[in-house]
C-alpha positions in Angstrom: 80.2 169.3 172.0 79.7 167.8 168.6 78.0 170.0 166.0 75.1 168.8 164.0 76.6 167.9 160.6 79.1 165.5 162.0 76.9 163.3 164.1 74.4 161.6 161.8 73.6 158.3 163.4 70.6 157.0 165.2 70.0 160.2 167.3 71.1 162.6 164.5 73.3 165.6 165.0 72.6 167.7 168.1 74.6 170.8 168.2 73.3 172.5 171.4 72.5 172.1 175.0 69.0 173.5 175.3 66.2 174.5 177.7 64.0 176.8 179.8 66.1 179.4 181.6 65.5 180.3 185.3 65.0 184.0 185.9 68.0 183.9 188.3 70.4 182.7 185.6 73.8 184.4 185.7 75.7 186.0 182.9 79.2 185.1 181.6 82.2 187.4 181.9 84.3 186.8 178.9 86.6 189.7 178.0 85.7 191.7 174.8 87.4 191.4 171.5 89.7 194.0 170.1 88.0 193.8 166.6 84.8 195.1 165.3 83.1 192.1 166.8 82.2 193.2 170.3 81.2 190.8 173.1 77.8 191.4 174.7 76.8 189.9 178.0 74.1 187.2 177.7 72.2 185.0 180.3 72.8 181.4 181.1 70.5 178.6 182.2 73.1 177.6 184.8 76.5 178.8 185.9 77.7 175.3 186.9 77.0 173.2 183.7 77.5 173.8 180.0 75.4 176.3 178.0 75.3 177.1 174.3 73.4 179.2 171.8 73.0 177.6 168.3 70.7 179.9 166.3 70.0 183.6 165.9 67.7 185.8 163.8 66.0 189.1 164.1 63.6 191.6 162.5 65.4 194.8 163.4 68.3 196.2 165.5 66.1 196.0 168.7 64.3 192.7 168.0 66.8 189.8 167.9 66.2 186.2 169.1 68.7 183.5 170.0 68.1 179.9 170.9 70.2 177.1 172.4 70.2 175.4 175.7 72.0 174.1 178.8 72.5 170.9 180.8 69.9 170.7 183.5 71.2 170.9 187.0 68.6 168.3 187.9 70.3 165.8 185.6 67.1 165.5 183.5 69.0 166.1 180.2 69.0 169.4 178.4 66.6 172.3 178.8 65.7 174.8 176.0 67.1 178.3 176.2 65.6 181.2 174.4 66.9 184.8 174.7 65.8 188.2 173.3 67.7 191.3 172.5 65.7 194.5 172.8 68.4 196.9 171.6 69.8 197.3 175.1 70.3 193.8 176.7 69.8 190.1 176.2 67.0 188.7 178.4 65.6 185.2 178.8 62.2 184.4 177.3 60.7 181.3 178.8 60.3 178.4 176.3 57.1 176.3 176.3 57.6 173.8 179.1 57.8 170.1 178.0 58.7 167.4 180.5 61.9 165.7 179.7 65.0 166.8 177.7 64.4 169.6 175.2 66.6 171.3 172.6 66.2 174.2 170.1 68.7 174.6 167.4 67.4 177.2 165.0 65.1 180.3 164.9 63.4 182.4 162.2 61.9 185.8 163.0 59.2 186.9 160.6 57.8 189.8 162.7 58.0 190.9 166.4 54.9 188.8 167.1 55.7 185.9 164.7 58.8 183.8 165.5 59.5 180.1 165.0 62.1 177.9 166.7 62.8 174.2 166.0 64.6 171.3 167.6 63.7 168.1 169.4 62.6 166.7 172.8 63.3 163.4 174.6 66.1 162.8 172.0 63.8 161.6 169.3 60.6 163.8 168.9 60.4 166.9 166.7 59.9 170.2 168.6 58.6 173.3 167.0 57.7 176.4 169.1 56.0 179.6 168.1 56.2 183.1 169.6 53.0 185.2 169.1 54.1 188.3 170.8 53.1 187.3 174.3 54.6 183.8 174.8 56.1 180.7 173.3 53.6 177.9 172.5 54.0 174.3 171.2 53.1 173.6 167.6 52.0 170.1 166.7 54.1 168.3 164.1 54.0 165.0 162.2 56.1 162.2 163.7 57.1 159.9 160.8 59.8 157.8 162.5 61.2 156.5 165.7 63.7 159.3 165.6 62.7 162.8 164.3 64.8 165.9 164.8 64.5 169.4 163.3 67.6 171.5 162.6 66.6 174.5 160.4 63.6 176.8 159.8 62.9 179.6 157.3 59.8 181.4 156.1 58.6 182.9 152.9 55.6 184.4 154.7 53.6 183.8 157.9 51.6 181.1 156.0 54.5 179.5 154.1 57.3 178.2 156.4 59.7 175.3 156.0 61.5 173.3 158.6 64.1 170.6 157.9 66.0 167.8 159.7 66.1 164.0 159.6 64.1 161.0 160.7 64.6 157.3 161.0 61.6 155.2 159.9 62.6 152.1 162.0 65.6 150.8 163.9 66.9 148.9 160.8 66.6 151.7 158.2 68.9 154.6 157.2 68.1 158.0 158.4 66.2 160.1 155.8 65.7 163.8 155.1 62.7 165.3 156.9 61.0 168.4 155.5 57.9 169.9 157.1 55.7 172.8 155.7 53.5 175.2 157.6 50.5 176.6 155.6 49.2 178.9 158.3 47.1 176.2 160.0 49.2 173.0 160.3 52.6 171.3 159.7 52.7 168.6 157.1 55.5 166.4 155.9 56.5 167.0 152.3 58.3 164.2 150.4 62.0 164.8 149.9 64.9 162.8 148.4 67.3 160.8 150.6 70.1 159.8 148.2 72.5 158.5 150.9 72.6 154.7 151.3 73.3 154.8 155.0 72.3 158.2 156.3 70.7 161.5 155.2 70.3 164.8 157.0 69.2 168.4 156.2 70.8 171.0 158.5 69.4 174.3 157.2 66.9 175.9 154.9 66.7 179.2 153.1 63.9 180.8 151.2 64.1 183.0 148.1 60.4 182.9 147.3 57.4 180.5 147.7 58.6 178.6 144.7 62.4 178.8 145.3 63.7 177.2 148.5 67.0 175.5 149.3 67.9 173.0 151.9 71.4 171.7 152.6 73.0 168.9 154.7 74.9 165.7 154.2 74.4 162.2 152.9 76.4 159.1 153.6 77.1 156.5 150.9 77.3 152.7 151.3 80.9 153.0 152.5 80.0 155.6 155.1 81.6 158.5 153.2 79.9 161.9 153.7 78.9 164.1 150.8 77.4 167.5 150.5 73.6 167.4 150.0 71.7 170.3 148.4 68.0 170.1 147.6 65.7 172.6 145.9 61.9 173.3 146.0 60.5 174.6 142.7 57.0 175.2 144.0 55.9 171.6 143.2 58.5 169.2 144.5 61.9 168.8 146.2 64.8 167.5 144.1 68.5 166.9 144.6 70.9 169.4 142.9 74.4 168.2 142.3 76.9 170.2 144.4 80.8 170.1 144.9 82.0 167.9 147.7 85.1 166.6 149.3 85.8 163.6 151.4 83.6 163.6 154.5 82.1 167.0 153.7 79.0 168.3 155.3 76.9 171.5 154.7 75.5 173.1 157.8 74.3 176.5 156.8 72.6 178.2 153.8 71.5 181.8 153.0 69.6 183.0 150.0 69.9 186.6 148.6 68.3 186.0 145.2 67.4 183.2 142.9 71.0 183.4 141.4 72.8 184.2 144.6 72.8 181.5 147.3 75.6 180.5 149.7 76.0 177.2 151.5 78.8 176.5 154.0 80.1 173.7 156.0 83.3 171.7 156.7 85.4 168.8 155.6 86.3 166.4 158.4 89.1 164.8 156.3 91.1 168.1 155.8 89.7 170.0 158.8 88.8 173.1 156.8 85.9 175.4 156.0 83.9 174.7 152.8 81.7 177.1 150.9 79.7 176.8 147.6 77.7 179.4 145.7 74.7 179.0 143.5 74.6 181.4 140.5 71.3 180.3 139.1 72.6 177.4 137.1 75.2 175.5 139.1 77.0 175.3 142.5 80.7 176.4 142.5 83.2 176.0 145.4 84.9 179.1 146.7 88.0 178.6 148.9 87.9 179.9 152.5 91.0 181.2 154.2 92.6 178.9 156.8 92.7 180.3 160.4 94.1 177.2 162.3 95.1 173.6 162.0 91.4 172.8 162.3 88.6 175.0 161.0 84.9 174.3 161.1 82.2 176.5 159.7 78.6 176.1 161.0 76.5 179.1 159.9 76.1 181.7 157.2 73.9 184.8 156.7 73.7 187.7 154.2 72.2 191.1 154.0 73.4 191.7 150.4 75.5 190.0 147.8 78.6 191.9 149.1 77.9 191.4 152.8 77.9 187.8 153.7 79.1 186.3 157.0 80.1 182.8 157.9 81.0 181.6 161.4 82.5 178.7 163.2 85.6 177.9 165.2 89.4 177.4 164.6 92.0 175.6 166.6 95.6 176.8 166.5 97.0 173.7 168.2 94.4 170.8 168.1 93.7 171.6 171.8 92.0 175.0 172.2 89.4 176.8 170.1 88.8 180.3 169.0 85.6 181.8 167.5 85.9 182.2 163.8 84.2 184.7 161.4 84.7 185.1 157.7 83.3 187.8 155.5 82.5 187.7 151.7 82.9 191.2 150.1 81.7 190.3 146.7 84.9 188.8 145.4 86.6 186.7 148.1 86.3 185.3 151.7 88.5 187.0 154.3 89.1 186.4 157.9 87.3 189.2 159.7 87.6 188.0 163.3 91.1 188.0 164.9 91.7 185.6 167.8 89.2 186.9 170.4 91.0 185.9 173.6 88.0 183.8 174.6 89.1 180.5 175.9 87.6 177.5 174.0 85.1 179.7 172.0 82.8 178.6 169.2 80.3 180.4 167.0 77.4 178.2 165.9 74.9 180.7 164.3 75.0 184.1 162.7 72.4 186.7 161.6 73.4 189.5 159.2 70.5 191.9 159.8 72.0 194.8 157.7 75.4 196.0 156.8 77.0 197.0 160.1 74.5 195.0 162.1 75.3 191.3 162.6 75.1 188.9 165.5 77.1 185.7 166.1 76.2 183.3 168.9 77.7 180.2 170.4 79.6 179.2 173.5 82.8 180.1 175.3 84.6 179.2 178.6 84.2 181.6 181.5 87.4 183.4 182.7 87.0 181.5 186.0 85.8 177.8 186.1 86.1 175.9 182.8 82.4 175.9 182.0 80.9 176.6 178.6 78.6 179.6 178.8 76.6 181.5 176.2 78.5 183.7 173.8 76.9 186.6 171.9 78.9 189.0 169.8 77.8 192.0 167.7 79.3 193.4 164.5 78.9 197.2 164.2 81.3 198.1 161.4 83.4 200.1 163.7 
């Protein structure tokens, strides 16, 4: 299952398997961790084909949303999966039905009756769904290219929301950054730079205020080399801000604490390691992340304060199996905070740091029985 920042071609990077979940869906039975990250049972769309959760966000300890998907047993592609935590258990919430393959990769919860999820359908059309407290409904979006995919969403207010991704104007052009804005009535495309000669993609977005928004991703130069991409909205326009980069380095997640305290994370595919940079109000600076395996990939980041920042992904001890990975920033350094979990082939794709001592990580892991990827949800409680 390729994660989004490393597949940037014609169809973009699709990180999850996604869809509407039948009420009869089973739950996985992965044994709990011995650390302060505790495994919590979560539903699946099917027990016979792969499932994954890619994004998570919440408004409180008893109002948390996760989105992802699963391969359809009917071989129709993927079906979107939406789940809700009410403080006691995870339950499926039916996504808006769209005929064909659907996928949701990110979610932003503004209020219990105001939640947005983004992704794609039929491999090439932008998909944005809205929860109004009673159900999920489709929200119309611009379609600027032959391929249009949304990867991230974040809100400054109910009438000031940003969604980011990529689009391809025609079959001969490079992919370009795609940024959409919700003004309370409609989504419109906002012009954004695409500095890469062969491909451009924005994977996540974070809001400080209505005039201070960050989006991060990857751009590919004429030689096909990947570089970090950070773009900033100043209330008037989007512009590229220079950021540290390595060879074949992609940014997948961003979180904003204040105008001078922003984190972006990702991975370098040349050295197989996690990558983090911090914005201090004037420039981006790289901060090393500890190595957990021979291959480390970091996909998501979230913060409740400047001394409580979580980054998640996966690490391989042997180039064959995978273990869920979590790292914590305590205000001075990144530290491994998630020992090998015992899950077989486990990956974290998204994280939501709701408050100190209350964080959720979501992804996928293999069942103790058959080798099938099932939803994985874990909760940090500061034990």
